[in-house]
C-alpha positions as CSV (number, residue, x, y, z in Angstrom):
1,X,67.8,-3.2,36.4
2,X,66.7,-0.6,34.0
3,X,64.3,2.2,35.0
4,X,61.1,2.4,33.0
5,X,58.1,4.7,33.3
6,X,54.4,4.2,32.7
7,X,51.9,7.1,32.4
8,X,48.3,6.4,33.4
9,X,45.1,8.0,34.8
10,X,44.5,4.9,37.0
11,X,46.0,4.0,40.3
12,X,47.3,0.5,40.5
13,X,49.7,-1.6,42.5
14,X,49.9,-4.6,40.2
15,X,50.1,-4.9,36.4
16,X,47.6,-6.9,34.4
17,X,48.6,-7.0,30.7
18,X,45.1,-8.2,29.7
19,X,43.7,-4.9,30.9
20,X,45.4,-3.1,28.0
21,X,43.7,-2.0,24.8
22,X,44.1,-3.6,21.4
23,X,44.8,-1.9,18.1
24,X,48.2,-0.6,19.5
25,X,51.7,-0.6,18.0
26,X,52.7,-4.0,19.6
27,X,49.2,-5.2,20.5
28,X,47.2,-5.6,23.6
29,X,49.3,-5.5,26.8
30,X,51.2,-3.2,29.1
31,X,53.5,-0.5,27.8
32,X,56.3,1.4,29.4
33,X,59.0,3.8,28.2
34,X,62.6,4.7,29.3
35,X,61.8,8.4,28.9
36,X,60.0,9.9,31.9
37,X,58.6,12.9,29.9
38,X,57.1,10.5,27.3
39,X,55.2,8.7,30.1
40,X,54.0,12.0,31.5
41,X,52.8,13.2,28.0
42,X,50.8,10.0,27.6
43,X,49.2,10.3,31.0
44,X,48.3,13.9,30.3
45,X,46.9,13.0,26.9
46,X,44.8,10.1,28.4
47,X,43.6,12.5,31.2
48,X,42.5,15.0,28.5
49,X,40.6,12.3,26.6
50,X,38.9,10.9,29.7
51,X,37.9,14.4,30.8
52,X,36.3,15.0,27.3
53,X,34.4,11.8,27.5
54,X,33.3,12.6,31.1
55,X,32.2,16.0,30.0
56,X,30.2,14.5,27.2
57,X,28.5,12.0,29.5
58,X,27.8,14.6,32.1
59,X,25.9,16.6,29.5
60,X,23.9,13.5,28.6
61,X,23.1,12.3,32.1
62,X,22.8,13.9,35.5
63,X,25.9,12.1,37.0
64,X,28.6,13.6,39.2
65,X,32.1,12.5,38.2
66,X,35.3,12.6,40.2
67,X,38.2,14.7,38.9
68,X,40.6,12.7,36.9
69,X,44.3,12.7,37.9
70,X,47.3,11.5,35.8
71,X,50.1,9.4,37.4
72,X,53.6,8.4,36.4
73,X,54.7,5.0,37.7
74,X,58.4,4.3,38.2
75,X,59.3,0.7,37.4
76,X,62.4,-1.4,37.3
77,X,62.9,-3.8,34.4
78,X,65.0,-6.9,35.1
79,X,66.6,-7.5,31.7
80,X,67.0,-11.2,32.4
81,X,64.4,-12.4,30.0
82,X,65.5,-16.0,29.6
83,X,62.7,-18.3,28.7
84,X,60.6,-15.5,27.3
85,X,60.0,-14.7,23.7
86,X,61.6,-11.3,23.1
87,X,61.5,-9.2,19.9
88,X,63.7,-6.1,19.7
89,X,63.5,-3.5,16.9
90,X,66.6,-1.4,17.0
91,X,65.2,1.2,14.7
92,X,62.1,2.1,12.7
93,X,62.5,0.0,9.6
94,X,60.3,-2.0,7.2
95,X,60.0,-5.0,9.6
96,X,59.0,-2.7,12.4
97,X,56.5,-0.8,10.2
98,X,54.8,-4.1,9.0
99,X,54.7,-5.4,12.6
100,X,53.0,-2.3,14.0
101,X,50.5,-2.1,11.1
102,X,49.5,-5.8,11.7
103,X,49.0,-5.1,15.5
104,X,47.0,-1.9,14.9
105,X,44.4,-3.9,13.0
106,X,44.1,-6.4,15.8
107,X,42.1,-6.3,19.0
108,X,44.6,-8.6,20.6
109,X,48.1,-9.3,19.3
110,X,49.3,-10.3,15.8
111,X,52.3,-12.1,17.4
112,X,53.1,-14.5,20.3
113,X,56.1,-12.5,21.7
114,X,56.1,-12.0,25.5
115,X,58.1,-8.7,25.3
116,X,58.6,-6.4,22.4
117,X,61.0,-3.4,22.5
118,X,61.2,-0.8,19.8
119,X,60.3,2.7,18.6
120,X,56.9,4.3,19.5
121,X,54.8,5.2,16.5
122,X,53.7,8.7,17.7
123,X,50.9,10.9,16.4
124,X,53.0,12.3,13.6
125,X,53.9,8.7,12.6
126,X,50.2,7.8,12.6
127,X,49.4,10.8,10.3
128,X,52.1,9.7,7.8
129,X,51.0,6.1,7.9
130,X,47.4,7.2,7.2
131,X,48.6,9.2,4.2
132,X,50.2,6.0,2.8
133,X,47.6,3.5,4.0
134,X,45.8,3.0,0.7
135,X,49.0,2.7,-1.2
136,X,50.4,0.2,1.4
137,X,47.3,-1.9,1.1
138,X,47.2,-1.8,-2.7
139,X,50.8,-2.7,-3.1
140,X,50.7,-5.3,-0.3
141,X,53.2,-3.5,2.0
142,X,55.9,-3.5,-0.7
143,X,59.5,-2.7,0.3
144,X,59.3,0.4,-1.9
145,X,56.3,1.9,-0.2
146,X,57.5,1.0,3.2
147,X,60.9,2.7,2.5
148,X,59.1,5.8,1.1
149,X,57.0,6.0,4.2
150,X,59.9,5.5,6.7
151,X,61.9,8.2,4.8
152,X,59.3,10.7,6.0
153,X,59.4,9.6,9.6
154,X,61.9,11.0,12.0
155,X,62.9,7.7,13.6
156,X,65.6,9.3,15.8
157,X,62.8,11.3,17.5
158,X,60.7,8.2,18.3
159,X,61.1,7.2,22.0
160,X,61.7,3.5,22.7
161,X,58.7,1.6,24.1
162,X,58.6,-1.6,26.1
163,X,55.6,-3.9,25.6
164,X,54.7,-6.8,28.0
165,X,52.1,-9.2,26.7
166,X,52.0,-11.9,29.3
167,X,51.9,-12.2,33.1
168,X,55.3,-14.0,32.8
169,X,56.7,-10.9,31.0
170,X,55.3,-8.6,33.7
171,X,57.3,-10.5,36.3
172,X,60.4,-8.8,34.9
173,X,59.0,-5.5,36.2
174,X,58.9,-4.3,39.8
175,X,57.7,-1.0,41.3
176,X,60.5,1.3,42.2
177,X,60.5,2.8,45.8
178,X,58.6,5.9,44.5
179,X,55.6,4.1,43.1
180,X,53.7,7.0,41.6
181,X,53.9,10.7,41.0
182,X,50.7,12.8,40.4
183,X,51.0,14.9,37.3
184,X,48.9,18.1,37.2
């Protein structure tokens, strides 16, 4: 059993991968990380985004909103994934880059994997990808352009993410004894 963490602004006691958002690195589903501070940063970022939206709506309408809290969930991952389709990216390479680019253009998933494990494309990665986007498209994601882009990334600094697309994949997760921690 491997400990994983999920940062969120929502309270939950069960995981529904269909509740995830599309246009993400590995597609629409449930994401977790092995790095607790990464989960906290994501929860705090999502809290900030939700509060900005809430503030905007409050200015447009006379509605009272509840304060938003951020939570970090502690999960245990049973690495026995027999019978599930599993894709593991050991590092940020051309295959990983092409995979995340396909999924980021898709409201669902551009694959049929149950679980995907690999580096997180963070904000800096996204900025670099955007700089190369036209060239990538124009040259049909050529090896040369992908290698040039990856050379600018700092793959050793990209935390590993765990993606769960199906309910069967989610069954490999269980809540740890300490289910959630409120992040201020």
